[in-house]
C-alpha positions in Angstrom: 127.7 -14.0 75.3 124.8 -16.1 75.9 122.5 -16.9 73.1 118.7 -16.9 73.6 117.0 -20.4 73.6 115.5 -21.4 70.2 111.8 -21.4 69.9 110.8 -25.0 69.4 107.1 -24.4 69.5 106.7 -25.6 66.0 107.9 -29.0 67.0 105.2 -29.4 69.8 102.3 -31.7 68.8 99.0 -29.9 69.7 95.8 -31.9 70.2 92.7 -29.8 69.5 89.6 -30.9 71.0 86.8 -32.3 68.6 83.9 -29.9 68.4 80.5 -31.3 68.4 78.6 -30.2 65.3 75.2 -30.8 67.0 73.4 -27.6 67.7 73.2 -26.6 71.2 69.4 -26.2 70.9 68.8 -29.7 69.7 67.2 -32.1 72.4 69.3 -34.9 73.6 68.8 -38.3 71.9 66.2 -40.6 73.6 66.9 -44.2 74.4 65.0 -46.7 72.3 61.9 -47.9 74.1 61.9 -51.2 76.0 58.8 -52.5 74.2 58.8 -51.6 70.5 55.3 -52.5 69.6 54.1 -51.5 66.1 51.1 -49.2 66.1 48.4 -51.5 64.7 49.4 -54.3 67.0 49.5 -51.8 70.0 46.1 -50.4 69.2 44.5 -53.8 68.5 45.7 -55.3 71.6 44.7 -52.2 73.7 41.2 -52.3 72.2 40.6 -56.0 73.0 41.9 -55.5 76.6 39.9 -52.3 77.1 36.7 -53.9 75.8 37.2 -56.8 78.2 37.9 -54.3 81.0 34.6 -52.6 80.4 32.5 -55.8 80.2 34.2 -57.0 83.4 33.5 -53.8 85.2 29.8 -53.8 84.0 29.7 -57.3 85.5 30.7 -56.1 88.9 28.7 -53.0 89.0 25.5 -53.5 87.2 24.9 -56.8 85.2 26.5 -60.0 86.9 25.6 -62.1 83.8 26.7 -59.6 81.2 29.6 -61.9 79.9 27.1 -64.7 79.1 24.8 -62.0 77.2 27.8 -60.5 75.4 28.9 -64.0 74.0 25.3 -65.0 73.2 24.7 -61.7 71.2 28.3 -61.2 69.9 29.7 -64.6 69.6 29.8 -66.7 66.4 27.1 -69.4 66.5 27.3 -72.0 63.6 23.7 -73.0 64.1 22.4 -69.5 63.3 24.0 -69.8 59.8 22.6 -73.3 59.1 19.2 -73.1 60.6 19.5 -75.1 63.7 19.0 -71.9 65.8 17.2 -68.7 64.8 19.1 -66.2 62.5 18.9 -63.1 64.5 19.2 -59.5 63.2 22.6 -59.2 64.8 23.9 -62.4 63.4 25.6 -60.8 60.3 27.8 -58.8 62.5 29.0 -61.7 64.7 32.0 -62.6 62.2 33.4 -59.2 63.4 32.2 -58.9 67.2 33.3 -62.4 68.0 36.9 -61.6 67.2 37.1 -59.0 70.0 35.1 -60.7 72.7 36.8 -63.0 75.2 35.5 -65.3 77.8 37.7 -64.7 80.7 40.8 -62.7 82.0 42.9 -65.8 81.3 41.5 -66.1 77.7 42.0 -62.3 76.9 45.4 -62.2 78.6 46.9 -65.1 76.8 45.7 -63.9 73.5 47.0 -60.3 74.2 50.4 -61.8 75.1 50.3 -63.9 72.0 49.2 -61.0 69.8 52.1 -58.7 71.0 54.8 -61.5 70.6 53.7 -62.6 67.2 52.0 -59.7 65.7 54.7 -57.3 66.3 57.0 -59.3 63.9 54.3 -59.9 61.5 53.3 -56.2 61.3 56.9 -55.1 60.6 57.4 -57.7 58.0 54.0 -57.1 56.2 53.1 -53.5 57.0 49.9 -52.3 58.6 47.6 -52.8 55.6 48.5 -56.2 54.7 48.9 -57.2 58.4 45.3 -56.2 59.1 44.0 -58.1 56.0 45.9 -61.2 57.0 44.5 -61.0 60.7 40.9 -60.6 59.7 40.8 -63.1 56.9 42.5 -65.6 59.1 39.8 -65.0 61.7 37.1 -65.5 59.2 38.8 -68.7 57.8 39.0 -70.0 61.4 35.2 -69.2 61.7 34.4 -70.9 58.5 36.4 -73.9 59.6 34.4 -74.2 62.8 31.3 -73.9 60.8 32.2 -76.6 58.4 33.1 -79.1 61.2 30.3 -78.1 63.7 27.6 -76.7 61.5 24.8 -77.1 63.9 26.6 -76.1 67.1 24.5 -73.8 69.4 27.7 -72.7 71.4 29.0 -69.3 70.5 32.6 -69.2 70.0 34.5 -65.9 70.8 38.2 -64.7 70.7 41.0 -63.7 68.4 42.9 -66.9 68.5 42.1 -67.8 64.9 43.6 -64.5 63.6 46.7 -64.9 65.9 47.1 -68.6 64.7 47.1 -67.1 61.2 49.7 -64.5 62.1 51.9 -67.3 63.6 51.6 -69.3 60.3 52.5 -66.4 58.3 55.7 -65.6 60.5 56.6 -69.3 60.2 56.4 -69.0 56.3 58.5 -65.9 56.3 61.2 -67.7 58.4 61.1 -70.9 56.4 60.8 -69.7 52.7 62.4 -67.6 50.2 60.7 -64.8 48.6 57.6 -66.8 47.7 55.9 -70.2 48.1 55.9 -72.7 50.9 59.0 -74.7 51.5 58.9 -78.5 52.4 60.4 -77.6 55.6 57.1 -76.2 56.8 55.4 -79.6 56.8 56.8 -80.8 60.2 55.9 -77.5 61.9 52.4 -77.7 60.4 51.9 -81.2 61.7 53.2 -80.3 65.2 50.9 -77.3 65.5 47.9 -79.4 64.4 48.8 -81.9 67.0 49.3 -79.4 69.7 45.9 -77.9 68.8 44.1 -81.2 69.1 45.8 -81.9 72.3 44.9 -78.7 73.8 41.3 -79.0 72.4 41.0 -82.3 74.2 42.3 -81.1 77.5 40.6 -77.6 77.4 41.7 -74.4 78.7 43.2 -73.9 82.3 40.2 -72.0 83.5 37.9 -74.9 82.5 36.5 -73.3 79.2 36.5 -75.4 76.0 38.9 -74.5 73.1 37.7 -74.3 69.5 40.8 -76.1 68.3 39.4 -76.8 64.8 39.1 -73.0 64.3 42.6 -72.5 65.6 44.0 -75.0 62.8 41.9 -73.2 60.1 43.3 -70.0 61.1 46.8 -71.2 61.0 46.5 -72.8 57.7 44.6 -69.8 56.4 47.4 -67.5 57.5 50.0 -69.6 55.6 47.9 -69.5 52.4 47.2 -65.7 52.6 50.8 -64.9 53.5 52.0 -67.1 50.5 49.8 -65.1 48.1 50.9 -61.9 49.5 54.6 -62.9 49.1 53.9 -64.0 45.5 52.2 -60.8 44.6 55.0 -58.7 46.3 57.6 -60.7 44.4 55.9 -59.9 41.1 55.8 -56.2 41.8 59.6 -56.2 42.3 
């Protein structure tokens, strides 16, 4: 009498497919953006480029010499503060307006690239508020340095290079130091930056315009000093 085969189903290994716990109505995860630019750096760069675009468009359509007028009325002129040229009603606002005005597309293009490259890291490290404080103060220290070395100059200076130099100094400080203070390893980099700034000032820009290299050095050193103070204050809070 033949016996029925035994049921060996309990000895069979079954693989249960893993279920996804993500709700079906949840949108798919987006890939990270190619250029992750922090908001303040993004808006600041966009404003600088947009302002120059408007001025450039007006020079083509209505006022061919508008760039000269903008630099004259919005640029920082040392002599206006020392009496060698008249102190005009708009002179008090030029420490602000001169930051955002640029002399050519090459000038604004280089500064925009440098601002995105250097400013993105600085903003992520410092946060939006301290980032803007450091940028503006570095710009003003750059202008004061230019005023100190060229007090009777009648040439307007424009551009955000002083602030960008300050951001560069701050980023170097963050890379080279601990929680606060300036490391001795910073000195070779500071000397190299000063040498490069002087060299560029002697040669001039590729488009033929002059470079306010003294202001660049002032902004660079100012950024290091401001960032050092910020790091010390942050360390005390912790």
